[in-house]
C-alpha atoms as one frame of an Amber mdcrd trajectory, in Angstrom:
protein
  -8.871  -5.909  19.547  -9.597  -4.492  16.097 -10.609  -1.188  17.708  -7.347
  -1.039  19.622  -5.415  -1.624  16.420  -7.316   1.203  14.770  -6.510   3.514
  17.675  -2.819   2.833  17.207  -3.055   3.216  13.473  -4.826   6.532  13.729
  -2.442   7.926  16.304   0.645   6.811  14.425  -0.677   7.859  11.052  -1.512
  11.304  12.288   1.979  11.849  13.644   0.709  14.246  16.252   2.101  14.391
  19.752   1.518  16.871  22.500   4.561  18.329  24.146   4.300  20.208  27.432
   6.625  22.954  26.213   5.698  23.446  22.585   2.119  22.265  22.109   1.484
  20.292  18.932   4.315  18.728  16.943   4.982  16.045  14.340   6.487  12.758
  15.461   9.772  11.609  13.990   9.967   8.220  12.320  11.856   6.873  15.341
   9.146   8.138  17.719   6.503   6.478  15.561   8.376   3.157  15.665   8.692
   3.450  19.437   4.952   4.129  19.745   4.138   1.171  17.496   6.376  -1.021
  19.659   4.441   0.067  22.752   1.137  -0.800  21.084   2.388  -4.158  19.816
   3.774  -5.034  23.251   0.303  -4.589  24.769  -1.233  -6.807  22.067   1.469
  -9.419  22.531   0.989  -9.517  26.299  -2.599 -10.686  25.718  -1.803 -13.484
  23.289  -2.372 -16.898  24.779   0.412 -19.460  24.583   3.203 -17.177  23.462
   6.643 -18.497  24.291   8.799 -16.427  21.967  10.277 -13.263  23.469   8.543
 -10.119  22.192  11.656  -8.806  20.391  11.882 -12.026  18.362   8.159 -12.279
  17.683   7.873  -8.635  16.620  11.211  -7.552  15.145  12.000  -3.928  14.406
  11.525  -4.526  10.672   7.863  -5.415  11.306   7.373  -2.263  13.369   8.997
  -0.093  10.706   6.879  -1.717   8.004   3.678  -0.917   9.887   4.734   2.689
  10.448   5.549   3.108   6.750   2.160   1.630   5.844   0.379   4.101   8.151
   2.339   6.995   6.655   1.453   5.821   3.136  -2.215   5.549   4.084  -2.174
   9.060   5.517  -0.544  10.380   2.350  -3.143   8.579   0.233  -5.947  10.199
   2.216  -4.431  13.582   1.526  -3.500  13.101  -2.122  -6.284  10.937  -3.521
  -9.226  11.819  -1.316  -8.197  15.357  -0.326  -8.780  14.463   3.324  -6.335
  15.567   5.988  -6.067  13.676   9.259  -6.874  16.475  11.685  -7.004  16.599
  15.471 -10.804  16.778  15.241 -11.028  13.672  13.046  -8.723  11.763  15.374
 -10.730  12.797  18.431 -14.040  11.774  16.837 -12.656   8.414  15.788 -11.206
   7.742  19.242 -14.569   8.577  20.806 -16.396   6.338  18.331 -14.096   3.437
  19.092 -14.267   3.977  22.845 -18.071   3.902  22.750 -18.215   0.821  20.543
 -15.471  -1.355  21.968 -16.158  -4.722  23.523 -12.880  -4.464  25.464 -12.792
  -1.075  27.179 -10.141  -2.282  29.621  -7.844  -3.043  26.675  -8.247   0.477
  25.320  -7.477   1.887  28.759  -4.354  -0.272  28.837  -3.293   1.005  25.423
  -3.874   4.618  26.417  -1.913   4.094  29.649   0.982   2.425  27.804   1.153
   5.232  25.264   1.427   7.904  27.948   3.952   6.062  30.119
């Protein structure tokens, strides 16, 4: 599951989305929160013994907090370590995680949820 979390973190932190009409673009904060919600919903669906509805267990404030953290981490990479999160870096990291995961079906589920 850690790999799946990293996938979400990387994708949200990068803020890159592909649009059919315009190619590459930056995600808005609202789009990032929506993407984080999609990721968290997949995680939550695999938790054993959950009885609380997803919206109560993972309120919007939690989602927004995670998105802000990812944005701060991306800024820190740029400012302190002079490292930009590029498409190439994201692709390499996704490939590394896909090759090393112990739950490939979970990654497939996350990818499917993010493109739905």
